[in-house]
N, C-alpha and C positions, 0 to 999 in steps of 0.2 A: 751401553756398548753401541758403537757406530757401525751399522751394518751396511752402509753405502758402498756401492761398487761402481767401477768405471765401466766394466763390461760384464754382461751376463749372457751365457749361451744355453740355449734349450735344446733338448733332444727328447724323443719319445721314450727311449729306453737307456738303461745304464750301457755305456760303451758307444752310443751314437755320436756324441759330441767328440769323444776321443778319436774315433776313426776319421771324422770329417774335418775338424778344425783345431785339434789339439796343438798343432805346431804353432798356430797363430796365438792361441790363448797363452801358451808357455812364453812366447816371445813378448807379449804384452806384460805378463807378470814379471819377466826379467827386466823390463824397461821401467818397472816401478808402479805399474797400474794395478788397481785392485780388480781381481778377475774371479768370477765363479761360474759354476755350470749347474744346470738343473735337469734332472730326468723326470719326465712327467709321470712315469710308471716305474714299478719295480722290476719289470720284465718277467713277471711271474707266469706268463703264458708261453714263454719260450720253450723250445725243444730241450735245451741243455741248461743245467745249473738251477739250484733252488733259489728262492728269494733271499735267503740268508747269504748264499754264495755271492749273489749279485750285488747285494748292498756292501758287503765286505770288499768286493773287487772295486766297486765304484769309489769307496772311501780310499783305497789304496792308490787308485788312479789320481784322485784329487791331490793327494800328497805328493805323488811323483811330479805332477804338473805344477806344484807350488801355488795352488789356487787358495784364495781366501775361504771359499766355501764350495761344497758339493752336496746338493740336497736332492732327495727323491720325494716327489709329491705322491699323493695317495690316489691318483687317477687309476682305475683298473686297467691293466694291460689288455689291449684289444678294444678298449672303449674310449680311445682318444678321438674325440670329435668336438665340434663346437656346440656346446650346451651351456646353459647358464651356470650350472653348478661348476663345470670345468673351467669356464671363463673366469669365474670369481676366484678360483684357486690360483690361477695364473696372475690375475690382477693383484691379489693380496701379496704374491711373491714379488711382483714389480714394485709395489708400493713399499714393501719392506726393504728391498735392496736399492731402489731408486737408480738403476744403472743409466749411464749416459748412452750406452750402446747395447742393443740386444741382437743376438744372433739366433737364427732358426734354420731349419732345413728348407731348401727350395721346394716348392709345392709340387713340382713335377718330379716324382721319384717312384721307386719300385714298391716300397713298403706303404700300405695304406695308412698305418699309424703315423708314419713320418710325414706323409702329405697332410694329414689332419693336424698334426703338431704345427705345421706352417700356418695353416689357416687360423687355428686356435690362438697361437701367439700373436699373429697380426691383429686379430680382433681385440685381444686383451691389451696390447700395447696402445691402441687407440682408446679403448674404453677406460683404461687406467687414468687417463687425463680428465675424465669427466667429473666435475666437482660434485654433482648431485648423485653420483653412484656411491652409495655409502657402504664402506667395508670396515668402518671404525678407524680408518687411516686417512692421511692426508692424500689428496689426489696428486698424481704424478704421471707424466708422460715422457718416456725416454726420447732423446734427440734423434736417434737413428736405428733403423732395423735393417741389418745385413743378412742375406741368405747365403749359407754355405752350400757347396755342391755335394751331392750324393751320387747315386749311380748314373743318373741321366746328365749328360753334358749341357751346359748353356754357355753363351758368350759372356764372359766375366766383365763386370764393371771395374774390378781391380783384382790383382793377385798379390798375395803377401809372400815375401821371401822367407821361407822357414828353413833355410839351409842349415843354420846353427842349432835348430831345435828339432829337427826331424827325428833324430835318434831318441830323444825324450818322448816324442810322439809315439814312437814304436813301443817304448817301455810302458807307456800309459795303456796302450791297446793290449799289450801282453799281460797286464795286471788282471785282465778279465779271463782268467785261466779256464773257466768253465765254458767259455764261448769259442775260443780259438784253439788253433793246433798247438799242442804242447808235446815236444819230442820226448820229454821225460815221463810221459804217461801213455798208457795204451789207449789211444783214442779210437782204436777199432772197436772197442767195447761200447762206445757211445754212438748214438744216432748222429750222422753227419748233416750239416746245414750248409747254407750258402757261404757262411764265413769261416767254417771250421777246417778247411783244407789247408795244407801247408802253402799252397799256391796263392792263398789270399794276401799274404804279406808281400809276395812279389807284386801283386796287383796294387797294393797300397804304395809301394815304393815307385813302381813304374808311373802311376798316375801323378805322384808328386813331382817326379822328374820331368814329366811331359809338361806340366804347368810351369815348373821352374824354368824350363827351356824357353817358354814363351817370353820370359822377361830376362833371359840370360844368366840365370843362377842355377844352382844344383837342384833345389826343391821349392815348390811353391804350392799355395792353397788358394783357390779361386773363390770369389764372392760376387754376389749380384745385388744391386740396389735398384728398387723400382723407381725412385724418384731421382731427378737430376742431382748430381753432386756439385755442390757450390764451394768455391774457394774465396775466402775473405781477403786474402793477400795475393796480389798478382805474382809476387815472388815465389809463391808455393808452386807455381808452374815449373820452376827450375828443379824441383825435387821429384817431379813425376818421371818415372822411368818406363820407357817403351822399348820394344825390341824389333822394330820394323825393318831395319836396314840389314 
């Protein structure tokens, strides 16, 4: 079986990737690319939902997004940090799927696990290319690491137009019924969290509209790249869209 992917997005918990960059992943999948997402933990320390709930919801979201794979690693929730054991787990995943592009959260963010996810994935992406680091797999280093935006804003390196996939993004988020507001259930009986209010979906939509407006479209998702972006063909300049005028 060929497990190779074009794009692999990492998050610390089930639902992280869906909230932040599902629109882009769905768009890539629709364009024929092989796309997957990884949750480092099962989210078992979260306030709402059981590990079984969260695994089932993650699987549902993966199907809604038409991704090739959605995998949950066994890093304990709340213990996402750069350790040799955690790094090896991510390296094995990278060498298994051999993605051309990796996505991870920007390191400046609200949740400590998300920030540590960023550092961990960055170190693993580099170390995965080291020939003498033996995991029983062929060494491999992805071509690019792109960071998606979470709560804290940054100046994007680029914005992806997700106007045609935004509603699918919302469906993927809503698949995590244990975590978000559900009008069909009595959520007052459950302890409330940062993301469980009905207003949270307004926030998701407004943020996507804001970044979409920056490039003159309905909805957008911003990304940051540490390294300079190079274009092999000068003609690719003609396809870059800005909205300065």
